[in-house]
N, C-alpha and C positions, 0 to 999 in steps of 0.2 A: 690297778687305782686312780683316782681321777688323776690329772694334768693339775699343776698349781695355778691355771688359768680358767677350772669346771671349781674351782675353793675359793670363800670366801666373799665379797658383795662388797655395793661401789658405796665410797667412803670408807671402810676398814682399811685401817693400819698401822702403823708401829711403830714410827718413826715423831720424836722433839723435836725435829728442826726447827725452829725458828720463824717466821717471816723472815725473807730476804727484802730489808729495806733499803738494796742501793737501786741506782736507778737502771730501769730498763735502757740494755744497748742494742743496737739494732745493726747488724754485718756490712750489710748488704749484701745476705744472703738470701734465696727464698724462704721462703721460711715454710711448718707445719702449717696445714689446714687444719687438720683436729690433732690434740694431742695423744702420743701414743699408745698402746693397746698394752699396757702393764696388768698384772694381779693386784689386789685388790686384796688382804688378809690378812690376820692378825698376826700377836707374834707365835702365840700359841700354834694355829697351821701350818705355818712356814716349818718351824722347829717338826712338829708332826710329822709335816710332808718331806722333808729331808731323811729324818728318820726313816721314813716306809722304803726310802729309796735306798739309802746304805741297805737295809735289808733285803733289799732283793738283789743287790750285786754280789759277787763273787771273788773275792782275793785271795792270797796267799794265808792273810789269817783265818782265812777262813777252812781252809784244807786243804788235800791234795791240788796239785797246780799243775800237771805235767804235760805243757803246753812244748812240743818241738821246735825248737831251731829259736826259741824265744826268752830261754833261763829265767822262765819266772820262779826262781829263789829268794828264800828268807833273805834281806840284808836287815843287819843290824841298826837297830833305832838311834843309837850312838851317834853313827856317821850322819843322819841325819839333824843330831843336837849339835854339833860341832858345826853345821851348814848352817843353822839358825844362830851364830852369836854376831853376835852386832855390830865388830870390829869386822863382819863378812858381809854384812847384809847392807851396811849404813854410808856401804864405799858408792865414787862415783867412779865410773873408768875413763871419765878424762880428769883425774886429780894428776899434779905432778909425779913424776915417779918416786921422788922421797919422801913422797905423802903417803905411800901406799906400798913400804915397801912387803912385808907382811903378805899382802898378796900379790905381792912378787914375786914369793919366793917360795909359796904352792905353787905357785905355776911352774918355777923355775924347777923345784922337786921333783912333781911329777910327770915333769917331762923326762928328766933322769932314769926315775921307776920306769917308767914305760920303758923308754929306751934300751932299758936293761933287761928288762923281760920279754921286750921282742926283738934285741939280735941289732937294731938300728942304730942312726948316731944323732937323728934331729928328729923335734916334734913340733904341729900344731896345734893346739887345741881349738881351734876356731870351727869347725864344723861340727852341727848339731846334730847327728845323728848318723846313724853306719852308714845309709844310701847317701845322703851326704857328703860322707867322707869318703867314699867310694866316687864321686862326683868329682870330689876334688883332688885325689889322687892323680886319675886321668887326666885333671888340668896339668898336673905336675908332669907325667909322661908326658905328655902335649908341648907342655914349653918347653920340653928338655930335647926334644928331638928339631921344635924348631930354629933353639938355640943351636945348634949344629948345623941348620939348612936343609935338613932331613925330611921334609915336608910329604916325600910322597908316603909315610909309615903309616896310611889311615888304617888300617885292619886291627882289634882285636879281637883275640881269641875267645872262647866263652865256652866252657865244657858246661854240657848239657845237668849235669849235678852241679850247676853254682846256683846259687839263689839268684833268684825270680827277678833281686835289683839291677843286679852285673848287669846285664845286656842295655839296660835299660838305661844303664849310666854314663855309658859308653857312647850309648844314640844319644844322649845330651852331650857330652862334650865334642860330640861332631867327629863318630867313628863310625866305623862301618862295621857291624860285630857279625863274630865265624863264628859261629855251634857245630863245636863237636860233641861226637857221642862219648859216653861212658861204655867199659868195656865189659864184657858176663859180671866181673868182681863190682862191681856198679865204682868205678875207679874211671881216670883218664886215659883214653887209648890212645899209646903212643907211638903206632903207623897212623893213627886217623892226626893225630900232634903232627906231629912231621910232612905230612903231605897239608897242612894247615900255615904250617911256616914259607913266607919267601921275604924280599924286600921289600916287599908293604904293610911288615908289620910293627907294629908301634906295639904290641903290649897281647898281655896272659893276662886274664883275670881269674884269680885261685879259690876257689873257698874251699878249705880244709879246715878240720876235716869236714867231707862236704856234707851232702845236707841229706845223706841219708846215710851220715855219724858210722862215714871210712875215713882212714885216715889214708894218707894214697900211698904206697909204699913206692911211688916208684918219683919221689919228690923231687929230689936234689937231678935226674936224667930230665924229668919236665923242665926247669930252670934250666937245668945247660941247654936243650934243643932251642928255647926262644930265645938266650944270649949268643949261642952261634948265629942266630939267622938277626940280632942287631936289634928283636924287642927286648922290653921291659919289662919284669915280672909281678904284676899286682897280687897281693895275698887278703884274701875276706878275713878279717881277723873276728868275722863275729861270733864264731865258733872259739873262740879263744880257750875258753872255760877247759874244754878238753885236754892243753896241752902247755899253760902256763905255768912258767918256772921248772918246766920239763925238757921241751923245745921252742928253738927259738925260729921265726921267718927270717930273721935276719940272714943267719947260719944254715938256709936251706938254700937260701940264693934268691930269695925275695929283694927288690930294690923301695921297695913300696907298700902300702897296706896301712887299713885302718882298724881303731878299735872300738867296740864298744862297751862303754864306761857303765850306761844304762843295766847291760846284759849281765858283766863280769865283776864290773866295780863298784859296783852298790847301789845303785840308784832305783829305787823302785821301778821297777817297768811293770809299762802299758798304762791304760787309763791317756792315751795320747801324751806321755814326756813327763819331762822334761827328758833329755835322752843328750848326749854328748858322740860324735864323733872325731876323734882323736890320730891325725895322719901322723904317723911314722915314716922314718923316710934313709937311706943311707946319705953317705957325707956328702956324695956329687949330685944329689936331689935339691940341698937341703936351703939351696939359694932361689927355690921356685919355691920355697913354701907360703901358703897365703900366711895375712896378720903380721903382727908383731909379736916377738918373743920377746922370754925374759932369758938377760943372760948377767950373768955375776961377771961383774968387774970388781974393779979396787977400789970404788966406792960404798957398793951395795947392788943393788941388783939394775938393769937399764933394761931398758926398750929400745929393741931391733928391725928392723926388716930386711929382712933379703933381696938383694940387690937384683935378681930377678923374678921378683916375689909375684905368682899371679893374683895379685890383688887379694879382697877380703872378702871372704866369701859366706861371714856373717859380723854382726858388730862386734868389733873390739876384738875381746879376749872368748868370747863362745857360751857356751854355759856355762861360769863359775862356778857357784852352786854346787853343780854337776860335780866338777873338781874336785870342789872339796871333800866330797862323798867320799869319792876314789882315794884323794892320799891319805885319807880317816882310815879308810879300810885295806889300803896296800902297807901302813906302817903298823897299824894291830897282826895284821898275818904275816908280814916279815917274812925273811927268805926261806924259812920253815914252812910257813903256812898256804902261802899259796901254790909252791906245786901237794901240799894235802890237799888243796881243796880239788884243784884238778883229781887226782885218783881219787876223791871221791864222787865227784861226778860220773867219773870212767865207771869204777865197779861198782855204781849205786844204778850203770843203764846195762851194764851185763847181769846182774844179779838180778834184776827184772825182767829181762828179755829169757834169760834161761827159766828162770821159772815159766813163761808165759808159751814158749816153744812149742811142748808139747796138745797145746789148742791152738794156739794164732801162727799162721803161715809166716815165718822173716821173710822179707824182701831181700835179703842177703842174709846167709847162715855165718856169718863170721865173728871173730871178737870187733865188736861195738866203745864207740869213743863213748861221749857223752847220749848220746839219744839211739836210738835204733827205731826202724823201719817196721812196719807191720802191711799184711795185704792182706784185701776181705776180697781175693778176687774169685776166690772159688765158693766163697758164702754165698756172693753175689753172683755168680753164674747156676750152684745148686739147688738153691733158697731166697736167691733174692731176698737176700738180708747184705745190706751193703757199709758202707761205713759210719756212713751219715747213719743208721737204723744204729749201728752201737755205740756213736756216739751221745748222741741222743737217749740212747737207754743210762749211761752212766751216769748221767745230768739227776735222776731218779736217786741214785746210790751216794750223792754227796760229795759227788766226787767233780773235778773238771777233767773233759771228755782231752784226749791229747789232739795235736792239728790233723787235719782231716787233708784228704786230696793234693797232698803234697808233701815229700816234692812230686814235680808233674812227671817225671819217666817209671814211676812207679804207680802201678792204676789198684782203685778203691782203699787208698794209703794212709794209714794211720802212723803219725811219729810220736814217739814217748821221748820225753827228756827228764828225769826225775829229780836232777840237778840234786848237787851235796849234802844240801840243809835236809835232805831227810832223813829219815831214819830208820832203821830195817823194819820196826817195826810197820812204819807207816807203806813203806812199800810192800810189805805184807797182806795188808792189809787192801791195798789198790788191787796188789796182784789178785785176793780170791774175791774181789767184784769182778776183777776182770774175767776173771772163768766162771762165773756165775749170768756175767751175759751171755756170755758165747753159749754156752748151756744152754738158754733160757730159748737164743738164735734159732738152737735145733729142734727145740722141743717146741714151740708157738715160732716159725718163724715171722707166720701172717701180724701175728702182735707187734715184732720187733718196730712196724711201721706208724705206732698211736705213738710210742714214747716220744717224749717226756711226760707221764702225769699228774709228775707233783711240781713240775717247776713253776717259777711264772709266768711264763710264759711256752706255749708247745710250742706246736711246731705252723709259722707263721710263709704267708707265701714270698720265699726269699728272691725266688725272679722277680717277683711286682716288687721286692722290696728294695732290687738291685736298680731296678729299668723307671719305675717309679715312686723315687723314693718321698714322703712328706716331713721335710725337716724344719716346718714351722709350722707355727699353733696361730690358725686366723679364721676371725668371722667375721662377716658382713656388717 
């Protein structure tokens, strides 16, 4: 399709704005020498252009979207409606507490709910996303050690099965990263952990369930090893979908964690945002939390700051409308519905995994949690069919492919997360397509390098796109 700059013609437009009668004002700054190059198109052309773009996009409303570790599930539209109410959208964060009691109640109520779900004592809603929450949690850990004048604790331990943002967040917070391997079962190698901890250990970052979709059976021993060494335990809650309402990180020995409201609690995920990555912690860390918190007093909700806060990590209260959606979702599901959603996610993943076992090699042949990982290493070696080839072929069957080449500890990986919102019929149809694509790869392996044949875009030069991206349209 054409770019919008390639449409229309000089002088064409659709605005009805009257000429400005205000006098010109010079601000003393450098002025443009020529007008900005903006498209000149009619209203009909604009409408058709964006309609065509929408047709070429794919989302959860179009079909199966099993993007592993990202939780691309259907989210009830009533939560979007709640977040669109004028009493939430028309406020200003600098208004006095007395004027925004309803909004502060939303903040206070969801903080209580998230603490109940996670087994923590306090929460901040400031972080805008998961990795932002990781960084914030690490700042809290750092502030805790500094407050105790224990500056020698400079190392954060990160298992190789953690989310890739974990080591990056630790490095950004000024820590040295110590990577430890997984054992043969895809979980933390306890002996490697014992060898890694010491008097310079600030903490451990653990993704659980981990990126191969497994709940670590040694979770209590892991946190005990780190605590005995004087470190704190950080829980990456991005995969909370599998355990919410069933198991609580705070009960496992974790001191601080983040959640992804945009993955677990209803804001549509993907497309660049918005997100929210609240950080919850045990009571002994709550004075280090960033930002302003809503605390209920005798005369209503008040705004408070921790006495040793690490400062703001975002403006005001974070992405408030994401919080509104999340509270609506939590209140709708309730105490019974939240664990039911987790059970559905785990059931769907295991159902699909067992259906595919005869055709695809599983990276770890155990009962999984909300996602599972397949390896195409055998197919790559025997007939030069890669995980990328399988993923591209799936596009021609009308479903979004799973995550490719992640986690890094699995070669030729395909990671599938079917989510709890998919029906058995949808899963059966997806399994049928996966099997059909695998059979195609066996019968005509050379043809697999040509897929997709029917998608809007075939196989772009991904190396050139990464190294020499064209991010703007320009002409002389």
